[in-house]
N, C-alpha and C positions, 0 to 999 in steps of 0.2 A: 779299876775300870775308869776310863776317862769320860768326862761329861762334855758333850758338844754344846756350844752356845746355841740358843734358839734359832739363830739364822743359819745354822748348819744342819738342820734336821729336815727330814722329808715333810713333816707337818708344816714347817715354815714355807717350804717350796709350794705346797698345796695352796696355802693362803696367798702367797705371792702370785701364783698362777691365776687364782680367782680374781684378785685385784687387777691384774693386767688385762684379763678378759673383760671384766666389767668396764674398765677404762676405755678399751678399744670399742666395745659395744656401745657405750654411752656416746662416745665421739661420733660414731657412724650413725647411730639412731638420731642424734640431734641434728645431723646434717640433712635428714629427711623430714623429721618432725621436731622443730625447735620446741623446747620447754616441756618435753615428755621425758620422764625418767625410765630407767630400765625396769624398775619395780612396777611402774604404771603399765608399761608395755607387757610385762609378764602377766599382770593381772588380767589385762584384756585378752591375752592369748588363752590363759587358763579358763576364763569364763566362756570364751568362744568354743571351747572343747569339752566343757563339763558343766555340771549343775552343782558345783561345790558351794558350801556355805562360806560366809565371810571368815569364820574361824578356820575352816579347812584351808582356804586360800592363804590366810596368814601363816599357817603352819608350813604350807608348801614353799612360800617365799621367805621363810625364817623371820617373820615379823611378829611382834607382840600385838595383842588385840587393839591397844590404844593407837599404835602407829598405823595399823591397818585401817582403823576408823578414819584417821586423819587423811590417809592416802585416798580412800574411797570418797570422802567428802570433797577433796580437791578434784578428783576425777569427775565427780558429779558437776562441780562448778565449771569444769572445762568442757562439759557436754560429751564425755566419753561413756558415761554410765548413767543409768537411772536406778533408783532403789525404792522398792515398795515393800511395805510391811505386810506380813502374813495376817490375814483377817482373823484367824483363830488364835495364833500365838504371836503376840506383838513383839516378842523378843527375836523372832526370826524375820529376816528380810530377804527379798529376792533381788539380786543384782542382774541387770540386763544391759547389754551393750546398745548404745544409741547408733543411729546411722553414721554420725561423725566418728564414733569409736570403731565401727566396721571399716570405714575408709582408712583410718589410722592403721588398723591391722593389715589391710591390703597394701598400703604404702610400705609398711615396715617388713613384711614377710620376706621379700628378696634380700633386704639388708641383713636380717637375722640369719638367713641361710648363708650369706657371704661371711658374716662374722664367724659362724661355726666352721665353715670351710677354711678360713684364714687360720683360726686357732688350731685346727686339726691337720693342717698341711704337713705333708711328709710323715704322718703317723698312720701306719697301716691299720686296716680294719682289725687284724689280729692283735696288734698292740693296743688299740682302743678297747677291745673286749677284755684284754688282760688288765689294763688300767682300771676299767669299770669294776671288775671282780675284786681287785685289790682295794679300791676305795670303798666298796660295799663291806669288805671285811673290816676295814678300819672303823667304819660307821657302826657295824655290829659290835665290835670290841668296845666302843665308847658307850653304846646303849646298854651293855650288860649291867652297868651300874644302876640304871633305871630299874632293871628286872630284879636286882638283888635287894632293893629297899622296899 
């Protein structure tokens, strides 16, 4: 059995695709709102659609808690978010989007849609569904190790 180099595997292609999409997205987002990162934009969008905790958001964007704390603090200093501590449980905090943060989301929404359209151009809905199912299977295969321990 021959062993392909890492750059000739489907997993490498997935990583390459993610990096290319993030590069495209960051370039286009920065043209609308300079000095905002993709992660900051993602956090704003997630908070605008849900009531997730900081830990839950960190998991959704694949960040460890310390990195998430740094990003949140930076977003507070940029007046994108406010953070208030729970009066009963001081370990919990409520993140809220500021008016400035809402304006940022409004400005970025058309560009985010365009980024997605650009990335998915010439890929049929059926192909997207198939790809989504395959990627979910890969994710589940990788998570089985978590369930075995």
